[in-house]
DSSP file (Angstrom, degrees, kcal/mol; ACC not computed):
  #  RESIDUE AA STRUCTURE BP1 BP2  ACC     N-H-->O    O-->H-N    N-H-->O    O-->H-N    TCO  KAPPA ALPHA  PHI   PSI    X-CA   Y-CA   Z-CA
    1    1 A M              0   0    0      0, 0.0     2,-0.4     0, 0.0     0, 0.0   0.000 360.0 360.0 360.0-103.7   -2.5  -38.1   69.3
    2    2 A F        -     0   0    0      4,-0.0     2,-0.2     3,-0.0     3,-0.0  -0.848 360.0-139.3-108.9 144.7    0.1  -39.5   71.7
    3    3 A E     >  -     0   0    0     -2,-0.4     4,-2.1     1,-0.1     5,-0.2  -0.564  32.8-105.1 -91.5 167.6    2.3  -42.6   71.2
    4    4 A F  H  > S+     0   0    0      1,-0.2     4,-2.4     2,-0.2     5,-0.2   0.874 119.5  53.8 -63.6 -37.9    2.9  -44.9   74.0
    5    5 A D  H  > S+     0   0    0      1,-0.2     4,-2.3     2,-0.2    -1,-0.2   0.899 108.9  48.9 -63.1 -40.7    6.5  -43.6   74.6
    6    6 A Q  H  > S+     0   0    0      2,-0.2     4,-2.5     1,-0.2    -1,-0.2   0.891 109.8  52.7 -65.7 -38.0    5.3  -40.1   74.9
    7    7 A Y  H  X S+     0   0    0     -4,-2.1     4,-2.4     2,-0.2    -2,-0.2   0.916 109.9  47.7 -63.2 -43.8    2.6  -41.2   77.4
    8    8 A L  H  X S+     0   0    0     -4,-2.4     4,-2.5     2,-0.2    -2,-0.2   0.893 111.8  50.5 -65.3 -39.2    5.3  -42.9   79.5
    9    9 A G  H  X S+     0   0    0     -4,-2.3     4,-2.5     2,-0.2    -2,-0.2   0.906 110.4  49.6 -63.3 -41.0    7.5  -39.9   79.4
   10   10 A F  H  X S+     0   0    0     -4,-2.5     4,-2.6     2,-0.2    -2,-0.2   0.912 111.3  48.7 -64.4 -42.8    4.6  -37.7   80.4
   11   11 A L  H  X S+     0   0    0     -4,-2.4     4,-2.4     2,-0.2    -2,-0.2   0.895 111.1  50.3 -64.1 -39.9    3.8  -40.0   83.3
   12   12 A A  H  X S+     0   0    0     -4,-2.5     4,-2.6     2,-0.2     5,-0.2   0.919 110.7  50.0 -63.3 -42.8    7.4  -40.0   84.4
   13   13 A F  H  X S+     0   0    0     -4,-2.5     4,-2.6     1,-0.2    -2,-0.2   0.937 112.0  47.0 -60.7 -47.4    7.4  -36.2   84.3
   14   14 A L  H  X S+     0   0    0     -4,-2.6     4,-2.5     1,-0.2    -1,-0.2   0.887 112.1  51.1 -62.5 -38.9    4.3  -35.9   86.4
   15   15 A T  H  X S+     0   0    0     -4,-2.4     4,-2.6     2,-0.2    -2,-0.2   0.939 112.5  44.6 -64.2 -47.3    5.6  -38.4   88.9
   16   16 A I  H  X S+     0   0    0     -4,-2.6     4,-2.5     1,-0.2    -2,-0.2   0.911 114.0  50.4 -64.0 -42.4    8.9  -36.6   89.3
   17   17 A L  H  X S+     0   0    0     -4,-2.6     4,-2.3    -5,-0.2    -1,-0.2   0.915 112.4  46.9 -61.2 -43.9    7.1  -33.2   89.5
   18   18 A T  H  X S+     0   0    0     -4,-2.5     4,-2.5     2,-0.2     5,-0.2   0.911 112.1  49.4 -66.5 -43.5    4.7  -34.6   92.2
   19   19 A I  H  X S+     0   0    0     -4,-2.6     4,-2.2     1,-0.2    -2,-0.2   0.921 112.6  48.6 -61.9 -43.4    7.5  -36.2   94.2
   20   20 A G  H  X S+     0   0    0     -4,-2.5     4,-2.3    -5,-0.2    -2,-0.2   0.898 110.6  51.5 -62.6 -41.3    9.5  -32.9   94.1
   21   21 A F  H  X S+     0   0    0     -4,-2.3     4,-2.3     2,-0.2    -2,-0.2   0.946 113.2  42.8 -61.7 -49.8    6.4  -30.9   95.1
   22   22 A W  H  X S+     0   0    0     -4,-2.5     4,-2.4     1,-0.2    -1,-0.2   0.842 112.3  54.5 -70.0 -31.5    5.7  -33.0   98.2
   23   23 A L  H  X S+     0   0    0     -4,-2.2     4,-2.6    -5,-0.2    -1,-0.2   0.922 109.4  47.7 -64.4 -42.9    9.3  -33.2   99.1
   24   24 A M  H  X S+     0   0    0     -4,-2.3     4,-2.6     2,-0.2     5,-0.2   0.914 111.5  50.0 -64.4 -42.7    9.5  -29.4   99.1
   25   25 A I  H  X S+     0   0    0     -4,-2.3     4,-2.3     1,-0.2     5,-0.2   0.929 112.1  48.6 -60.1 -44.9    6.3  -29.2  101.2
   26   26 A F  H  X>S+     0   0    0     -4,-2.4     4,-2.0     1,-0.2     5,-1.2   0.918 113.1  47.0 -61.3 -45.2    7.8  -31.7  103.7
   27   27 A L  I  <>S+     0   0    0     -4,-2.6     5,-2.6     3,-0.2    -2,-0.2   0.918 115.1  45.0 -64.2 -44.0   11.1  -29.8  103.9
   28   28 A V  I  <5S+     0   0    0     -4,-2.6    -1,-0.2     1,-0.2    -2,-0.2   0.865 120.6  37.9 -71.0 -35.8    9.5  -26.4  104.3
   29   29 A T  I  <5S+     0   0    0     -4,-2.3    -1,-0.2    -5,-0.2    -2,-0.2   0.712 134.5   8.8 -91.9 -20.4    6.9  -27.4  106.9
   30   30 A F  I  X5S+     0   0    0     -4,-2.0     4,-1.9    -5,-0.2    -3,-0.2   0.735 122.4  44.9-124.9 -55.9    8.8  -29.9  109.0
   31   31 A V  I  ><S+     0   0    0     -5,-1.2     4,-2.4     2,-0.2     5,-0.2   0.928 113.3  46.5 -68.2 -48.6   12.6  -30.3  108.4
   32   32 A V  H  ><S+     0   0    0     -5,-2.6     4,-2.7     2,-0.2     5,-0.2   0.935 115.1  45.3 -65.1 -47.4   13.6  -26.6  108.3
   33   33 A P  H  > S+     0   0    0      0, 0.0     4,-2.8     0, 0.0     5,-0.2   0.898 113.9  50.8 -62.4 -37.0   11.6  -25.5  111.4
   34   34 A Y  H  X S+     0   0    0     -4,-1.9     4,-2.3     2,-0.2    -2,-0.2   0.912 112.4  47.0 -63.2 -42.2   12.9  -28.5  113.3
   35   35 A W  H  X S+     0   0    0     -4,-2.4     4,-2.0     2,-0.2    -1,-0.2   0.926 115.2  44.4 -65.2 -47.8   16.5  -27.7  112.3
   36   36 A I  H  X S+     0   0    0     -4,-2.7     4,-2.3     2,-0.2    -2,-0.2   0.918 114.0  50.3 -65.8 -43.5   16.1  -24.0  113.2
   37   37 A G  H  X S+     0   0    0     -4,-2.8     4,-2.4    -5,-0.2    -2,-0.2   0.910 110.8  48.9 -61.5 -43.6   14.4  -24.8  116.5
   38   38 A G  H  X S+     0   0    0     -4,-2.3     4,-2.2    -5,-0.2    -1,-0.2   0.884 110.8  50.8 -64.1 -38.7   17.0  -27.3  117.5
   39   39 A S  H  X S+     0   0    0     -4,-2.0     4,-2.3     2,-0.2    -2,-0.2   0.907 110.8  48.6 -65.4 -41.8   19.8  -24.8  116.7
   40   40 A L  H  X S+     0   0    0     -4,-2.3     4,-2.6     2,-0.2    -2,-0.2   0.921 111.9  48.4 -65.2 -43.9   18.1  -22.1  118.8
   41   41 A I  H  X S+     0   0    0     -4,-2.4     4,-2.2     1,-0.2    -2,-0.2   0.914 112.4  49.2 -62.7 -42.6   17.6  -24.4  121.8
   42   42 A E  H  X S+     0   0    0     -4,-2.2     4,-1.9     2,-0.2    -1,-0.2   0.907 111.7  48.7 -62.8 -42.4   21.2  -25.5  121.5
   43   43 A R  H  X S+     0   0    0     -4,-2.3     4,-2.3     2,-0.2    -2,-0.2   0.896 109.8  51.9 -66.4 -39.8   22.5  -21.9  121.3
   44   44 A I  H  X S+     0   0    0     -4,-2.6     4,-2.2     1,-0.2    -1,-0.2   0.913 109.5  50.0 -62.4 -42.0   20.4  -20.9  124.3
   45   45 A N  H  X S+     0   0    0     -4,-2.2     4,-2.2     1,-0.2    -1,-0.2   0.884 109.4  51.6 -64.1 -38.0   21.8  -23.7  126.4
   46   46 A E  H  X S+     0   0    0     -4,-1.9     4,-2.2     2,-0.2    -2,-0.2   0.912 109.2  50.0 -63.9 -42.2   25.3  -22.7  125.4
   47   47 A I  H  X S+     0   0    0     -4,-2.3     4,-2.2     2,-0.2    -2,-0.2   0.909 110.3  50.4 -63.1 -42.0   24.7  -19.1  126.5
   48   48 A R  H  X S+     0   0    0     -4,-2.2     4,-2.4     1,-0.2    -1,-0.2   0.906 110.1  49.8 -62.5 -42.3   23.3  -20.4  129.9
   49   49 A E  H  X S+     0   0    0     -4,-2.2     4,-2.3     1,-0.2    -1,-0.2   0.888 109.3  51.9 -65.2 -37.7   26.4  -22.5  130.4
   50   50 A E  H  X S+     0   0    0     -4,-2.2     4,-2.0     2,-0.2    -2,-0.2   0.907 110.1  49.0 -64.3 -40.9   28.6  -19.6  129.6
   51   51 A R  H  X S+     0   0    0     -4,-2.2     4,-2.2     2,-0.2    -2,-0.2   0.912 110.8  50.1 -64.2 -42.2   26.8  -17.4  132.2
   52   52 A K  H  X S+     0   0    0     -4,-2.4     4,-1.9     1,-0.2    -2,-0.2   0.910 110.0  51.1 -62.0 -41.4   27.1  -20.2  134.8
   53   53 A A  H  X S+     0   0    0     -4,-2.3     4,-1.2     1,-0.2    -1,-0.2   0.888 110.4  48.8 -64.7 -38.8   30.8  -20.5  134.1
   54   54 A K  H  < S+     0   0    0     -4,-2.0    -1,-0.2     1,-0.2    -2,-0.2   0.878 111.0  50.2 -68.6 -37.5   31.3  -16.7  134.5
   55   55 A L  H  < S+     0   0    0     -4,-2.2    -2,-0.2     1,-0.2    -1,-0.2   0.839 107.7  53.4 -70.2 -32.4   29.3  -16.7  137.8
   56   56 A E  H  <        0   0    0     -4,-1.9    -1,-0.2     1,-0.2    -2,-0.2   0.804 360.0 360.0 -73.0 -28.9   31.3  -19.5  139.3
   57   57 A N     <        0   0    0     -4,-1.2    -1,-0.2    -5,-0.2    -2,-0.2   0.463 360.0 360.0 -84.7 360.0   34.7  -17.8  138.6
């Protein structure tokens, strides 16, 4: 059937695949929305500051 080396290779493959899967889930559900949300909030604050500067002049 399988030799021990093939079994270890298969386990390494499954481990890497699983780590990649959960990393992708983490990035898509947490990191990317956090990044986009922070960028939008920062841009809105910049627009508000530009409006305040125009009103003061």
